[in-house]
N, C-alpha and C positions, 0 to 999 in steps of 0.2 A: 465457711469462707474459703477454705483451701480447696474444697470440691468445686466451688464456683470458678475459682481461678483456673483450675485444671480444665474445666469445661470450656471456658473462654479461650484457653490456649489451644485446645484441640480444634475448636471452631476456626481460629486464626490459621492453624496449620492446614486444615482442610481447604480454606479459602485460598491460601498460598499455593497448595498443590493443584487446585483447579485452575489458577492463573497460569501456573507453569505448563499445565496440560493445554491451555488455550494457546500459549506461545508455540509449543511443540506441534500442535495440530495445524496452526496457521503456517508455520514453516514448512510442514509436510505438504500442505495444500499448494503453497507457492512453488515448491520443488516439483510437484506433480504437474502443475500448469506449465512451468518453464520447460519441462521435458516433453510436452505434448507436441509432437512433430512426427510426420510420416510421409513416405512416398505414396501418393494416391494414384489409383487407376482412373483413367479418364476415357471417354468416348468408347466405352465397352471393351477396352483393351488394356492389358497389363504389361505391354512390352516396355522396355526401358525408355524408348523414345517418347511414348505417350504418357509416362508417369510425371506427375508434378508434386513438388514438395508442399505439404500443407502444415502450417504451424499456427500456434496461438497468436503469433505476431501478425498474422494476416487479418486479424479481427480486433477492432478497437475495444469491443466489449470484453474480450478475453485479456487484452493488455491491461484494461482497468481492473479486471478480476485479480490478476497477478499483483498489480501495484497495491490493491486494497488489502490483500492478505499479508503482504510485506509490511505495510504501514501498521496493520493491526498487530502483527507479531512484534514489531519494534516498540510500539507504545505499551503493549502489555508486558514486554520484557522489562521496560523501565519501571512500570508500576509494580511488578513483582520484586524488583531489586529494592525499590523504595520501601515496600512492605516488609521485606526480609531484613534490610539493613537499618531502617529507620528506628530511632530510639523512641521509647515510650514517654520520656520526660519532656514532651513538647509543650509549648505554651498553648493556651486555648485558641488564640487567633491563628497560630500556625497550624494547629490540628484541624480547624475548620477549613482553612485554605487547602490543605492536603486532601481533606474529604471531598471538597468541591471539585478539586482536580481529578480525583478518582472517578467521580460521577461523570465528568466530561469525557475522560478517556474511555470509560466503559461504554458510554452511549455512542461515541464515535466508532469504537471497535465493533459494536454490535451492528451498526449501520453498514460498515465496511464488509463484515463477514456475511450478513444476510444478503446484501446486494451481490456480493461475489458469488455466493452459492446459487442464487437465482439465475444469474447470467450464465454460469457454468452448466446448469441443468437445461438451459434453452438451446444448447448446441445442436440438439436433434432437429431444430427448426432452421438452422443456418442453411441458406441457399435453397430452401424448399419452395419459396414463393407461394406460401399458403398451402403447402403440401400438394401443389400441382405438378411439381417436378422433383426429381430425386435431390436430396440435400447432400451436404458435405460428408455425412456419416455413411452414405451409400458405398463409397469407395475408400473411406478412411476410418474403419472401425476402431483401430488401435488408438488413433488420435482422439476420437470421441470418448473412448473408455477412460483415457487419462484425464480429459476435461471433466467428465462426470465424477471421477474419483476425487478430483480437486474440489468439486462442489460439495461432495459428501464430507470431506475433511473440514471444509469451511463451516458447514452446518454443525458438525460435531464440536468445533472450536467455539461457535456461538452458544451452543448448549452448555458447554463447560463454563463459559463466562456467565451465563444466566444463573447457573447453579451456584457459582461463587457469590454472586450478588444476593441470591436468596439466603444462603447460609450466613452472610454478613448481617442481613436484616433480621433473620429468624434463626438464631443459633440452635443447634441440635439439642442443647441442654434444656430448652424450653418446650420441646415437642410434647413431652409427657407430663409436664408439671401441672397443667390445668386439670387433668384427670385425677392426679394425686390430691390436689386441693379440694376437689369436690368430694372425694372419698373421706377426707378428714373432717369436713364440715358437717356432713349428714350421715345417714345410715349406709352401711356397706351393701354390696349386691345381694347378700343373703339376709338382709334385714337386721344385721348387727349394728347397733348405733354406738357412736363414740361418746363417752361421757367424760 
């Protein structure tokens, strides 16, 4: 029994660590997007007079991406705090309510993170008009690199959250138990039977 409790505790710790990683990566993604700004060369010239400022705030999709990662970081931070500080002596109805809230928060966070990363990765198509003209990345390479990096961080946050959900449903302690049970019931790999 003590070993089971230890395994459950380690699984809870791993899930909490992954939630915290989700928060950290979401914050990093939001920070990267917020810093995506650059003086862009236009009309084939890079003189100060022809340069224009390009920023994430010029595009509604990137503003949404920033807001989505901020919301995801906020709700996952609250979920992590509840998980870390919540007592285990909760009533059954309260426990079910919290579990349902976790499911809702996780589903919303995954939607925000996946959509944020998808929009960030599409920056290469901004202003290309179906690749018939040069897009915004032609003269704003640093801006686009920051936007893409934000998308990568959002995707990493989504993966951490998915891993947390998987560990919660399938604890590490159960991964090798099925093989152990089969070995105990029948003969071993070398034909040695258990009596």
